[in-house]
RODREN-482238 format. One record per residue: x, y, z of N, C-alpha, C in turn; residue number from 1. Coordinates in steps of 0.001 Angstrom, whole numbers, always signed. Layout:
      n_xx      n_yy      n_zz     ca_xx     ca_yy     ca_zz      c_xx      c_yy      c_zz     i
         X         Y         Z         X         Y         Z         X         Y         Z   NUM
...
//
This chain:
      n_xx      n_yy      n_zz     ca_xx     ca_yy     ca_zz      c_xx      c_yy      c_zz     i
      +839     -1199        +0        +0        +0        +0      +878     +1254        +0     1
      +544     +2218      -831     +1283     +3464      -873     +1121     +4206      +442     2
     +2203     +4910      +790     +2212     +5598     +2062     +1165     +6695     +2149     3
      +821     +7298      +996      -127     +8415     +1033     -1577     +7963      +965     4
     -1818     +6675      +938     -3187     +6162      +901     -3595     +5734     +2307     5
     -4657     +6321     +2854     -5056     +5981     +4226     -5679     +4601     +4365     6
     -6197     +4050     +3265     -6928     +2788     +3364     -6256     +1683     +2556     7
     -6374      +456     +3063     -5867      -704     +2330     -6788      -964     +1138     8
     -6288      -836       -96     -7158      -930     -1281     -8006     -2193     -1348     9
     -7432     -3345     -1026     -8195     -4591     -1157     -9370     -4642      -184    10
     -9263     -3917      +947    -10374     -3874     +1891    -11503     -2996     +1355    11
    -11145     -1883      +748    -12160     -1017      +140    -12842     -1711     -1038    12
    -12068     -2418     -1822    -12600     -3039     -3037    -13582     -4161     -2744    13
    -13519     -4717     -1545    -14379     -5864     -1234    -15852     -5477     -1141    14
    -16142     -4241      -761    -17545     -3800      -648    -18184     -3704     -2024    15
    -19341     -4360     -2175    -20056     -4357     -3453    -21297     -3458     -3413    16
    -21439     -2680     -2348    -22547     -1714     -2198    -23918     -2365     -2310    17
    -24067     -3562     -1743    -25335     -4291     -1859    -26419     -3732      -942    18
    -26027     -3135      +174    -27003     -2554     +1087    -27482     -3460     +2201    19
    -26950     -4686     +2290    -27347     -5582     +3381    -26998     -5000     +4753    20
    -26019     -4130     +4768    -25560     -3562     +6035    -26498     -2497     +6594    21
    -27324     -1899     +5762    -28137      -766     +6205    -29052     -1105     +7388    22
    -29843     -2185     +7337    -30731     -2480     +8473    -29991     -2816     +9755    23
    -28729     -3232     +9649    -27962     -3624    +10830    -27280     -2448    +11509    24
    -27246     -1303    +10839    -26470      -169    +11331    -27285      +725    +12267    25
    -26856      +909    +13528    -27630     +1722    +14473    -27678     +3208    +14133    26
    -26640     +3744    +13516    -26682     +5175    +13171    -27539     +5413    +11932    27
    -27559     +4468    +11011    -28477     +4587     +9875    -29917     +4523    +10355    28
    -30166     +3694    +11375    -31520     +3604    +11939    -31953     +4938    +12537    29
    -31007     +5694    +13064    -31344     +6996    +13653    -31611     +8057    +12603    30
    -30861     +8042    +11511    -30911     +9149    +10544    -31591     +8814     +9225    31
    -31534     +7523     +8846    -32013     +7080     +7524    -31267     +7802     +6399    32
    -30053     +8217     +6684    -29224     +8890     +5684    -28120     +7949     +5220    33
    -27927     +7884     +3904    -26970     +6954     +3315    -25563     +7107     +3882    34
    -25123     +8338     +4072    -23750     +8542     +4530    -23531     +8063     +5968    35
    -24620     +7821     +6690    -24518     +7314     +8062    -24627     +5799     +8128    36
    -24482     +5143     +6984    -24494     +3683     +6918    -23090     +3181     +6597    37
    -22804     +1903     +6821    -21482     +1372     +6450    -21188     +1541     +4963    38
    -22174     +1264     +4128    -21967     +1429     +2690    -21653     +2878     +2355    39
    -22403     +3792     +2940    -22170     +5208     +2680    -20807     +5663     +3171    40
    -20404     +5159     +4343    -19102     +5553     +4894    -17962     +4983     +4056    41
    -18128     +3781     +3536    -17092     +3209     +2667    -16981     +4032     +1394    42
    -18086     +4538      +899    -18030     +5429      -271    -17304     +6734       +56    43
    -17452     +7215     +1292    -16692     +8388     +1720    -15190     +8055     +1765    44
    -14875     +6879     +2273    -13474     +6453     +2302    -12891     +6378      +892    45
    -13665     +5842       -28    -13207     +5741     -1410    -12959     +7128     -2001    46
    -13826     +8076     -1652    -13659     +9443     -2146    -12380    +10073     -1591    47
    -12072     +9772      -343    -10816    +10248      +242     -9630     +9582      -457    48
     -9753     +8294      -706     -8664     +7517     -1298     -8252     +8061     -2666    49
     -9242     +8542     -3444     -8922     +9040     -4792     -8807    +10562     -4833    50
     -8922    +11197     -3667     -8692    +12633     -3603     -9895    +13516     -3850    51
    -11085    +12939     -3928    -12286    +13744     -4147    -12736    +14467     -2874    52
    -12421    +13899     -1721    -12732    +14514      -433    -11478    +14516      +433    53
    -11404    +15480     +1333    -10326    +15481     +2309    -10769    +14700     +3542    54
     -9820    +14297     +4340    -10153    +13600     +5580    -10996    +14475     +6502    55
    -10694    +15766     +6522    -11463    +16690     +7367    -12928    +16735     +6966    56
    -13212    +16564     +5694    -14601    +16603     +5215    -15382    +15360     +5632    57
    -14694    +14323     +6031    -15366    +13085     +6454    -15273    +12867     +7962    58
    -14763    +13859     +8667    -14494    +13700    +10097    -15749    +13368    +10895    59
    -16861    +14023    +10593    -18096    +13814    +11346    -18550    +12365    +11275    60
    -18537    +11784    +10085    -19006    +10406     +9953    -18034     +9403    +10577    61
    -16745     +9702    +10568    -15788     +8811    +11235    -16029     +8794    +12742    62
    -16584     +9892    +13257    -16889    +10009    +14680    -18279     +9482    +15017    63
    -19245     +9713    +14129    -20633     +9311    +14370    -20787     +7789    +14396    64
    -19947     +7082    +13654    -20001     +5620    +13624    -19663     +5058    +14997    65
    -20440     +4083    +15454    -20205     +3436    +16743    -19062     +2422    +16699    66
    -18756     +1943    +15518    -17742      +900    +15412    -18195      -432    +15962    67
    -19507      -692    +15933    -20047     -1915    +16538    -19802     -3163    +15698    68
    -19547     -2971    +14407    -19235     -4061    +13479    -20411     -4995    +13206    69
    -21627     -4539    +13521    -22804     -5355    +13212    -22923     -5585    +11709    70
    -22429     -4630    +10923    -22459     -4760     +9471    -21652     -5966     +8987    71
    -20590     -6302     +9721    -19749     -7422     +9307    -20490     -8751     +9385    72
    -21375     -8874    +10361    -22088    -10140    +10547    -23107    -10408     +9444    73
    -23542     -9355     +8747    -24556     -9537     +7705    -23987     -9329     +6309    74
    -22712     -9018     +6195    -22119     -8688     +4898    -21806     -9949     +4096    75
    -22413    -10104     +2914    -22150    -11299     +2106    -20767    -11296     +1462    76
    -20144    -10118     +1393    -18831    -10008      +747    -17675    -10094     +1738    77
    -17989    -10166     +3032    -16941    -10275     +4037    -16107     -9025     +4203    78
    -16742     -7866     +4094    -16016     -6607     +4260    -15530     -6469     +5702    79
    -14256     -6147     +5886    -13680     -5952     +7211    -13837     -4482     +7604    80
    -15072     -4122     +7903    -15379     -2718     +8170    -14651     -2203     +9405    81
    -14525     -3035    +10427    -13850     -2596    +11643    -12420     -2163    +11376    82
    -11720     -2897    +10509    -10343     -2531    +10154    -10320     -1230     +9375    83
    -11248     -1067     +8446    -11334      +175     +7676    -11601     +1373     +8584    84
    -12469     +1193     +9565    -12764     +2281    +10495    -11529     +2658    +11295    85
    -10766     +1677    +11733     -9532     +1958    +12468     -8542     +2722    +11592    86
     -8435     +2347    +10330     -7549     +3065     +9401     -8034     +4493     +9182    87
     -9342     +4653     +9080     -9956     +5971     +8869     -9626     +6901    +10032    88
     -9867     +6431    +11221     -9625     +7264    +12393     -8137     +7530    +12614    89
     -7300     +6559    +12277     -5865     +6762    +12429     -5360     +7845    +11480    90
     -6004     +7975    +10339     -5632     +9021     +9380     -6267    +10366     +9732    91
     -7523    +10335    +10197     -8283    +11583    +10383     -8169    +12172    +11783    92
     -8056    +11335    +12794     -8095    +11826    +14177     -6700    +12208    +14659    93
     -6127    +13184    +14005     -4794    +13653    +14360     -4822    +15158    +14621    94
     -3840    +15638    +15403     -3725    +17071    +15654     -4984    +17671    +16240    95
     -5480    +18712    +15611     -6658    +19430    +16096     -7929    +18595    +16026    96
     -7885    +17505    +15289     -9074    +16660    +15146     -9238    +15648    +16287    97
     -8334    +15688    +17245     -8450    +14800    +18399     -8799    +15632    +19624    98
     -9905    +15282    +20281    -10383    +16065    +21418     -9453    +15939    +22617    99
     -9529    +16911    +23506     -8720    +16889    +24719     -9057    +15675    +25574   100
    -10351    +15345    +25652    -10760    +14176    +26444    -10100    +12910    +25916   101
    -10088    +12757    +24607     -9482    +11573    +24017     -7971    +11564    +24243   102
     -7343    +12718    +24140     -5913    +12826    +24446     -5637    +12295    +25858   103
     -6454    +12724    +26807     -6252    +12343    +28207     -6479    +10849    +28424   104
     -7514    +10306    +27803     -7805     +8883    +27950     -6670     +8019    +27406   105
     -6181     +8380    +26220     -5095     +7616    +25622     -3796     +7775    +26422   106
     -3567     +8969    +26911     -2376     +9216    +27735     -2414     +8368    +29009   107
     -3576     +8251    +29598     -3713     +7543    +30881     -3326     +6080    +30792   108
     -3508     +5468    +29624     -3246     +4027    +29517     -2085     +3704    +28584   109
     -1355     +4716    +28147      -284     +4497    +27174      +919     +3775    +27772   110
     +1126     +3934    +29067     +2240     +3285    +29746     +1717     +2343    +30818   111
     +2440     +1242    +31012     +1991      +225    +31969     +1885      +785    +33385   112
     +2818     +1649    +33790     +2784     +2159    +35163     +1557     +3034    +35406   113
     +1096     +3734    +34362      -114     +4549    +34513     -1337     +3653    +34660   114
     -1367     +2566    +33908     -2486     +1622    +34009     -2528     +1008    +35403   115
     -1367      +649    +35932     -1327       +80    +37277     -1822     +1086    +38315   116
     -1550     +2354    +38068     -1997     +3399    +38989     -3519     +3469    +39054   117
     -4189     +3143    +37923     -5650     +3175    +37894     -6249     +2198    +38906   118
     -5529     +1137    +39191     -6025      +147    +40149     -5257      +161    +41452   119
     -4614     +1284    +41747     -3727     +1375    +42902     -4406     +1001    +44216   120
     -5670     +1399    +44369     -6351     +1182    +45642     -7143      -124    +45671   121
     -6950      -938    +44633     -7603     -2249    +44583     -6512     -3306    +44611   122
     -5998     -3565    +45806     -4813     -4400    +45957     -5031     -5831    +45479   123
     -6275     -6269    +45421     -6518     -7645    +44980     -6138     -7819    +43510   124
     -5992     -6716    +42770     -5566     -6809    +41378     -4066     -7046    +41255   125
     -3364     -7032    +42373     -1910     -7132    +42308     -1367     -8328    +43072   126
     -2188     -9309    +43306     -1719    -10490    +44019      -763    -11288    +43141   127
      +157    -11964    +43762     +1077    -12828    +43044      +490    -14229    +43000   128
      +721    -14924    +41920      +186    -16280    +41821     +1110    -17147    +40994   129
      +968    -18442    +41152     +1792    -19402    +40437     +1283    -19567    +39004   130
     +2124    -20100    +38109     +1685    -20369    +36735      +416    -21220    +36720   131
      -481    -20901    +35808     -1778    -21583    +35768     -2198    -21814    +34318   132
     -3425    -22271    +34148     -3927    -22571    +32807     -4003    -21323    +31937   133
     -4421    -20210    +32538     -4562    -18959    +31790     -3823    -17830    +32497   134
     -3495    -16799    +31700     -3008    -15537    +32264     -4171    -14550    +32212   135
     -4536    -13982    +33351     -5674    -13071    +33409     -5269    -11663    +32989   136
     -5951    -11128    +31991     -5763     -9745    +31599     -6631     -8871    +32494   137
     -6012     -7942    +33209     -6744     -7136    +34185     -7508     -5980    +33556   138
     -7150     -5605    +32345     -7801     -4456    +31729     -7195     -3155    +32223   139
     -7585     -2046    +31612     -7046      -746    +32028     -8058       -16    +32909   140
     -9041      +626    +32292    -10035     +1331    +33099    -10924      +359    +33880   141
    -11035      -861    +33400    -11843     -1857    +34108    -11324     -2092    +35518   142
     -9993     -2117    +35680     -9449     -2436    +37002     -9693     -1309    +37995   143
     -9902      -103    +37499    -10232     +1000    +38387    -11719     +1124    +38643   144
    -12525      +982    +37579    -13968     +1165    +37695    -14681       -67    +38248   145
    -14260     -1248    +37826    -14931     -2490    +38207    -13912     -3544    +38642   146
    -13207     -3304    +39729    -12166     -4243    +40177    -12713     -5614    +40547   147
    -14001     -5672    +40897    -14593     -6948    +41274    -14664     -7937    +40136   148
    -14595     -7452    +38899    -14688     -8343    +37742    -13468     -9255    +37663   149
    -12289     -8672    +37694    -11076     -9491    +37627    -10929    -10357    +38869   150
    -11346     -9822    +40021    -11295    -10618    +41252    -12191    -11844    +41136   151
    -13383    -11666    +40552    -14310    -12785    +40373    -13769    -13785    +39366   152
    -13200    -13278    +38277    -12647    -14174    +37261    -11497    -14991    +37826   153
    -10699    -14365    +38679     -9572    -15068    +39296    -10048    -16172    +40230   154
    -11225    -15982    +40808    -11792    -16978    +41712    -12376    -18162    +40953   155
    -12954    -17874    +39798    -13706    -18898    +39065    -12983    -19485    +37862   156
    -11698    -19183    +37731    -10925    -19763    +36636     -9504    -20037    +37124   157
     -8833    -20959    +36470     -7463    -21320    +36828     -6521    -20322    +36165   158
     -6198    -19240    +36885     -5441    -18147    +36285     -4231    -17750    +37117   159
     -3245    -17193    +36433     -2152    -16482    +37080     -2386    -15002    +36806   160
     -1911    -14149    +37698     -2121    -12707    +37562      -778    -12003    +37601   161
      -463    -11297    +36527      +771    -10518    +36436      +460     -9077    +36812   162
     +1033     -8602    +37892      +691     -7280    +38412     +1272     -6134    +37589   163
     +2289     -6405    +36774     +2950     -5315    +36052     +2453     -5144    +34623   164
     +1369     -5830    +34274      +854     -5731    +32906      +240     -4371    +32628   165
      +234     -3999    +31349      -356     -2734    +30937     -1639     -2944    +30156   166
     -1994     -1962    +29347     -3212     -1986    +28525     -2978     -2816    +27275   167
     -4032     -3397    +26738     -3914     -4226    +25537     -3840     -3409    +24255   168
     -4165     -2110    +24321     -4079     -1259    +23145     -5360     -1093    +22361   169
     -6438     -1734    +22802     -7704     -1613    +22074     -8176      -163    +22020   170
     -8026      +554    +23129     -8459     +1951    +23176     -7724     +2774    +22131   171
     -6443     +2544    +21971     -5663     +3267    +20974     -6071     +2868    +19551   172
     -6191     +1578    +19316     -6519     +1090    +17975     -7858     +1618    +17487   173
     -8817     +1769    +18402    -10162     +2206    +18025    -10298     +3726    +17955   174
     -9262     +4437    +18395     -9393     +5890    +18516     -8244     +6672    +17889   175
     -7766     +6189    +16762     -6841     +6993    +15981     -5377     +6668    +16128   176
     -5018     +5648    +16905     -3616     +5264    +17043     -3487     +3759    +16826   177
     -3787     +3324    +15607     -3826     +1898    +15285     -2468     +1225    +15482   178
     -1396     +1845    +15003       -75     +1236    +15127      +329     +1080    +16591   179
       +66     +2118    +17395      +392     +2032    +18814      -459      +961    +19486   180
     -1712      +841    +19084     -2583      -191    +19648     -2063     -1586    +19377   181
     -1547     -1800    +18184      -975     -3104    +17847      +298     -3369    +18651   182
     +1108     -2324    +18829     +2335     -2465    +19617     +2010     -2878    +21052   183
      +987     -2244    +21623      +622     -2534    +23009       +88     -3954    +23158   184
      -655     -4425    +22164     -1159     -5802    +22199        +6     -6785    +22145   185
      +987     -6501    +21294     +2156     -7364    +21186     +2950     -7370    +22499   186
     +3074     -6194    +23118     +3781     -6092    +24398     +3075     -6913    +25483   187
     +1749     -6841    +25503     +1001     -7606    +26494     +1137     -9101    +26230   188
     +1146     -9468    +24952     +1313    -10874    +24598     +2646    -11429    +25060   189
     +3684    -10585    +25036     +5000    -11007    +25519     +5023    -11073    +27044   190
     +4255    -10207    +27674     +4239    -10126    +29137     +3486    -11291    +29769   191
     +2383    -11697    +29142     +1525    -12731    +29721     +1763    -14066    +29015   192
     +2164    -15084    +29752     +2439    -16383    +29134     +1165    -17153    +28786   193
     +1278    -18004    +27790      +179    -18900    +27455     -1045    -18206    +26913   194
     -2186    -18798    +27182     -3453    -18256    +26699     -3938    -17161    +27636   195
     -4381    -16050    +27054     -4797    -14887    +27833     -6311    -14906    +28033   196
     -6727    -14865    +29283     -8150    -14845    +29634     -8602    -13398    +29767   197
     -9644    -13030    +29034    -10140    -11655    +29077    -11580    -11611    +29600   198
    -11913    -10507    +30246    -13281    -10259    +30707    -13888     -9080    +29957   199
    -13268     -8718    +28835    -13722     -7583    +28032    -13821     -7992    +26577   200
    -15026     -7876    +26009    -15225     -8266    +24622    -14386     -7464    +23645   201
    -14304     -6143    +23861    -13530     -5296    +22972    -12053     -5634    +23004   202
    -11536     -5898    +24197    -10130     -6271    +24348     -9867     -7633    +23714   203
    -10792     -8551    +23891    -10634     -9891    +23323    -10491     -9826    +21808   204
    -11356     -9047    +21165    -11325     -8946    +19706    -10033     -8300    +19228   205
     -9598     -7246    +19920     -8363     -6573    +19525     -7162     -7484    +19708   206
     -7059     -8119    +20863     -5939     -9021    +21116     -5895    -10157    +20097   207
     -7057    -10718    +19799     -7118    -11825    +18839     -6669    -11385    +17450   208
     -6970    -10137    +17082     -6589     -9640    +15756     -5083     -9467    +15635   209
     -4407     -9237    +16766     -2963     -9018    +16755     -2199    -10287    +17100   210
     -2611    -10983    +18148     -1885    -12152    +18638     -2364    -13460    +18032   211
     -3584    -13442    +17459     -4179    -14664    +16942     -5210    -15219    +17907   212
     -6250    -15834    +17385     -7341    -16340    +18217     -6888    -17449    +19163   213
     -5822    -18140    +18823     -5363    -19234    +19674     -4734    -18741    +20973   214
     -4400    -17446    +21057     -3791    -16889    +22274     -4815    -16287    +23225   215
     -6058    -16164    +22788     -7045    -15409    +23563     -8273    -16261    +23850   216
     -8758    -16197    +25092    -10006    -16866    +25448    -10857    -15918    +26282   217
    -12099    -15808    +25913    -13031    -14935    +26649    -13559    -15703    +27866   218
    -13893    -14982    +28905    -14238    -15600    +30191    -15313    -16676    +30075   219
    -16417    -16404    +29383    -17490    -17401    +29309    -17040    -18661    +28564   220
    -16101    -18519    +27637    -15550    -19692    +26953    -14799    -20587    +27930   221
    -14143    -19975    +28901    -13341    -20753    +29850    -14201    -21646    +30736   222
    -15498    -21337    +30818    -16394    -22119    +31666    -17043    -23300    +30937   223
    -16820    -23370    +29632    -17536    -24352    +28817    -17328    -25783    +29293   224
    -16108    -26130    +29689    -15803    -27517    +30069    -16416    -27919    +31402   225
    -16776    -26950    +32225    -17328    -27280    +33546    -18651    -26560    +33811   226
    -19385    -26306    +32767    -20600    -25519    +32901    -21637    -26209    +33790   227
    -21645    -27546    +33774    -22639    -28277    +34571    -22342    -28209    +36068   228
    -21157    -27765    +36421    -20800    -27636    +37827    -21317    -26339    +38452   229
    -21754    -25410    +37617    -22209    -24116    +38113    -23539    -24249    +38846   230
    -23625    -23594    +39988    -24829    -23645    +40805    -25738    -22452    +40500   231
    -27062    -22642    +40549    -27973    -21554    +40215    -27910    -20404    +41207   232
    -28188    -19221    +40693    -28333    -18027    +41531    -29805    -17915    +41906   233
    -30074    -17955    +43203    -31459    -17943    +43692    -31794    -16616    +44357   234
    -33005    -16150    +44112    -33540    -14967    +44785    -34872    -15366    +45412   235
    -34928    -15323    +46734    -36126    -15770    +47463    -36519    -17191    +47070   236
    -35512    -18032    +46919    -35745    -19434    +46625    -36002    -19747    +45165   237
    -36036    -18746    +44300    -36290    -18972    +42878    -35078    -18544    +42058   238
    -34911    -19212    +40924    -33809    -18847    +40038    -33964    -17401    +39575   239
    -32869    -16682    +39600    -32897    -15282    +39165    -33308    -15191    +37705   240
    -33979    -14104    +37368    -34426    -13865    +35998    -33435    -12895    +35348   241
    -32736    -13347    +34307    -31661    -12540    +33732    -31738    -12510    +32210   242
    -31106    -11477    +31654    -30921    -11370    +30212    -29491    -10928    +29956   243
    -29042    -11068    +28726    -27675    -10721    +28339    -27664     -9558    +27370   244
    -26718     -8638    +27569    -26392     -7643    +26556    -25085     -8080    +25907   245
    -25145     -8382    +24617    -23935     -8805    +23911    -22898     -7693    +23879   246
    -21638     -8084    +23827    -20556     -7172    +23471    -20462     -7166    +21953   247
    -20502     -5988    +21350    -20484     -5901    +19887    -19247     -6570    +19289   248
    -18079     -6251    +19833    -16851     -6806    +19276    -16740     -8301    +19527   249
    -17270     -8744    +20644    -17229    -10171    +20947    -18131    -10943    +19988   250
    -19308    -10399    +19756    -20280    -11083    +18891    -19909    -10955    +17412   251
    -19672     -9728    +16963    -19462     -9507    +15539    -18004     -9659    +15111   252
    -17084     -9454    +16053    -15680     -9603    +15726    -15170    -11022    +15890   253
    -15622    -11711    +16951    -15159    -13069    +17240    -16259    -14124    +17148   254
    -17491    -13701    +16871    -18639    -14613    +16772    -18828    -15439    +18044   255
    -18567    -14804    +19190    -18793    -15452    +20480    -20063    -14882    +21093   256
    -21106    -15697    +21138    -22369    -15267    +21736    -23147    -16423    +22346   257
    -22900    -17643    +21899    -23594    -18801    +22471    -23070    -19138    +23866   258
    -21775    -18957    +24083    -21148    -19345    +25349    -21719    -18588    +26554   259
    -21794    -17247    +26517    -22361    -16569    +27684    -23823    -16915    +27920   260
    -24560    -17183    +26870    -25960    -17578    +27013    -26074    -18940    +27672   261
    -25189    -19855    +27312    -25208    -21181    +27925    -24883    -21095    +29417   262
    -23925    -20242    +29766    -23566    -20053    +31176    -24755    -19509    +31962   263
    -25404    -18493    +31424    -26528    -17871    +32120    -27725    -18811    +32219   264
    -27951    -19616    +31191    -29058    -20575    +31239    -28833    -21622    +32326   265
    -27564    -21949    +32603    -27239    -22883    +33666    -27435    -22248    +35042   266
    -27153    -20953    +35126    -27187    -20258    +36409    -28552    -19709    +36794   267
    -29390    -19425    +35794    -30596    -18644    +36086    -31705    -18942    +35087   268
    -32817    -18238    +35283    -33919    -18268    +34327    -33570    -17259    +33239   269
    -33001    -17770    +32143    -32494    -16876    +31099    -33600    -16433    +30153   270
    -33642    -15140    +29884    -34607    -14540    +28959    -33824    -13823    +27874   271
    -34130    -14091    +26623    -33437    -13404    +25532    -33967    -11977    +25392   272
    -33080    -11027    +25516    -33435     -9621    +25364    -33613     -9297    +23888   273
    -34783     -8805    +23461    -34930     -8386    +22069    -33864     -7332    +21745   274
    -33135     -7544    +20689    -32086     -6598    +20352    -30851     -6736    +21220   275
    -30644     -7910    +21812    -29456     -8118    +22650    -28173     -7911    +21864   276
    -28217     -8213    +20580    -27030     -8053    +19736    -26856     -6632    +19223   277
    -27842     -5768    +19459    -27739     -4371    +19035    -26854     -3596    +20010   278
    -26083     -2675    +19488    -25166     -1892    +20313    -25930     -1126    +21395   279
    -25341     -1070    +22585    -25968      -344    +23696    -25597     +1131    +23692   280
    -24673     +1514    +22798    -24268     +2914    +22721    -23008     +3238    +23490   281
    -22449     +2242    +24174    -21196     +2478    +24911    -20062     +2680    +23915   282
    -19804     +1635    +23118    -18851     +1719    +22006    -17515     +2335    +22401   283
    -16922     +1811    +23455    -15635     +2325    +23902    -15752     +3736    +24444   284
    -15163     +4685    +23736    -15190     +6090    +24161    -16414     +6831    +23655   285
    -17246     +6185    +22852    -18362     +6864    +22183    -19310     +7528    +23173   286
    -19651     +6822    +24251    -20598     +7360    +25231    -20051     +8606    +25916   287
    -18734     +8755    +25902    -18102     +9935    +26490    -17996    +11059    +25465   288
    -17570    +10709    +24261    -17329    +11714    +23234    -18611    +12178    +22555   289
    -19607    +11314    +22462    -20870    +11649    +21782    -22040    +11173    +22649   290
    -22178    +11754    +23800    -23162    +11286    +24782    -24599    +11407    +24272   291
    -24909    +12456    +23538    -26270    +12636    +23041    -26652    +11516    +22078   292
    -25763    +11203    +21151    -26024    +10119    +20210    -26071     +8776    +20930   293
    -25213     +8607    +21921    -25207     +7378    +22710    -26538     +7175    +23416   294
    -27089     +8257    +23960    -28393     +8185    +24627    -29482     +7751    +23656   295
    -29443     +8284    +22443    -30450     +7936    +21437    -30365     +6467    +21057   296
    -29151     +5973    +20930    -28966     +4561    +20593    -29546     +3674    +21684   297
    -29426     +4109    +22936    -29880     +3286    +24061    -31390     +3345    +24281   298
    -32057     +4344    +23761    -33483     +4550    +24049    -34328     +3298    +23823   299
    -34177     +2666    +22680    -34963     +1478    +22361    -34644      +341    +23324   300
    -33374      +192    +23648    -32954      -883    +24541    -33532      -698    +25940   301
    -33604      +544    +26387    -34168      +826    +27716    -35602      +332    +27812   302
    -36380      +571    +26784    -37774      +127    +26760    -37864     -1393    +26775   303
    -36955     -2051    +26047    -36958     -3511    +25997    -36606     -4118    +27359   304
    -35634     -3529    +28032    -35229     -4036    +29355    -36351     -3829    +30370   305
    -36982     -2679    +30327    -38051     -2360    +31281    -39220     -3335    +31155   306
    -39527     -3783    +29934    -40661     -4672    +29700    -40449     -6068    +30299   307
    -39203     -6480    +30433    -38909     -7863    +30802    -38943     -8137    +32302   308
    -38953     -7103    +33118    -39000     -7270    +34578    -37903     -8219    +35051   309
    -36658     -7863    +34758    -35504     -8701    +35058    -34951     -8427    +36452   310
    -34312     -9434    +37013    -33522     -9211    +38225    -32164     -8620    +37848   311
    -31576     -9149    +36758    -30262     -8689    +36319    -30206     -8597    +34796   312
    -29468     -7628    +34321    -29033     -7598    +32935    -27521     -7818    +33003   313
    -27033     -8823    +32291    -25640     -9251    +32404    -24838     -8759    +31208   314
    -23648     -8260    +31479    -22767     -7779    +30411    -21512     -8637    +30339   315
    -20809     -8532    +29218    -19546     -9245    +29041    -18447     -8273    +28613   316
    -18635     -7000    +28985    -17692     -5960    +28588    -17832     -4788    +29561   317
    -16721     -4242    +30058    -16816     -3160    +31048    -17478     -1896    +30524   318
    -17247     -1566    +29253    -17894      -389    +28685    -19404      -535    +28673   319
    -19872     -1739    +28351    -21311     -2014    +28369    -21854     -1934    +29792   320
    -21071     -2442    +30745    -21490     -2376    +32147    -21708      -933    +32563   321
    -20751       -86    +32255    -20850     +1332    +32603    -22056     +1979    +31932   322
    -22249     +1695    +30659    -23366     +2278    +29916    -24709     +1830    +30483   323
    -24842      +541    +30740    -26093       +11    +31271    -26400      +596    +32647   324
    -25408      +637    +33505    -25612     +1200    +34842    -26038     +2665    +34753   325
    -25338     +3433    +33954    -25623     +4865    +33832    -27002     +5116    +33249   326
    -27307     +4433    +32167    -28561     +4676    +31456    -29779     +4172    +32240   327
    -29673     +3019    +32879    -30808     +2505    +33647    -31057     +3350    +34887   328
    -29984     +3824    +35497    -30141     +4701    +36655    -30811     +6009    +36242   329
    -30408     +6540    +35129    -30978     +7791    +34627    -32473     +7647    +34352   330
    -32875     +6471    +33882    -34271     +6234    +33537    -35061     +5593    +34683   331
    -34419     +5414    +35835    -35036     +4842    +37035    -35597     +3447    +36790   332
    -34870     +2686    +36004    -35209     +1282    +35784    -34426      +476    +36809   333
    -35104      -325    +37599    -34495      -944    +38769    -33700     -2221    +38484   334
    -33707     -2703    +37261    -32938     -3903    +36927    -31463     -3694    +37264   335
    -30874     -4652    +37965    -29463     -4552    +38340    -28570     -4947    +37162   336
    -27424     -4322    +37096    -26449     -4611    +36046    -25253     -5319    +36668   337
    -24800     -6395    +36046    -23689     -7164    +36608    -22884     -7808    +35484   338
    -21582     -7862    +35648    -20728     -8557    +34681    -20872    -10058    +34890   339
    -20718    -10817    +33839    -20949    -12260    +33920    -20004    -12937    +34914   340
    -18766    -12449    +35044    -17840    -13046    +36007    -18330    -12862    +37435   341
    -18874    -11689    +37721    -19406    -11422    +39057    -20690    -12208    +39300   342
    -21456    -12449    +38239    -22682    -13227    +38386    -22346    -14679    +38710   343
    -21326    -15213    +38053    -20885    -16575    +38374    -20396    -16634    +39816   344
    -19638    -15634    +40232    -19157    -15605    +41604    -20307    -15515    +42603   345
    -21366    -14817    +42224    -22541    -14686    +43080    -23180    -16051    +43325   346
    -23118    -16929    +42358    -23725    -18257    +42502    -23014    -19073    +43581   347
    -21756    -18750    +43808    -21006    -19490    +44806    -21285    -19007    +46225   348
    -21982    -17893    +46340    -22235    -17300    +47642    -23633    -17599    +48170   349
    -24484    -18085    +47307    -25894    -18262    +47702    -26254    -19744    +47787   350
//
């Protein structure tokens, strides 16, 4: 690929403009405008590639896209839209086009010592352990915001924990620093021996794209061999009523969605949430950078959750956990939000 071309030509050429992606796209559903669809955005990329548009002229759509990759699951041509989006943002989100908030977020996790500082007051994230079946990835902001997730995963899986690990680079790769994101994934792969156990769908997909799928296992996958050993979660003597919110990258990037459902069906009275595979609007930094659009994306999901009268809505990604907690609290919906690792741990306590 020529250095002055922001996009890999063979990736752009794969799109045949069939339109199958339109119904799957959450931003197209909001606007019904072609340029807000994957097909429309790829046409914008093509225009940039041949010099008809500048990157600055396409900046809004590169930001408006959630990056959920739902289009990939329905694309008959196998377009790698997620990779194209990463290339787009890496070319466009530079200099003045990168917000101060994004600068700060990327700075906070760019070095391993800064990531460790995020979990400084959660000492259980820094325990020493002997070599085990898996190496547990602690995550970056997850270890500060939701330290109980890694603690629960460490309890319910055969893992070793490396206290000096840094970020996997997913945040960088998705937000304009693709090369640095790949470097960080490679660094983490060297730091953690064997197969890496993740509790974050977005991190799992990014790590797998850099290190290979054979190096990465998502938490619910790790339970597959002993799923029948899991004890039900009871509330007032009855199995808890739960639903799952898929992680977009886990479902559409790695096609992992049956495993968490099987775990929850073993633990509780599982109810399929209509639109469980639809993005919740978290989308990494999206809920922070474009909160108004994120709220709109979540509106339909809020109504669906409220109708089901659930005890818990379960997530498999920290960004989704944060989004669900924030949005349900704002709408005064009493359904509790819990990560699947913590839900499994809850079964051991009741």
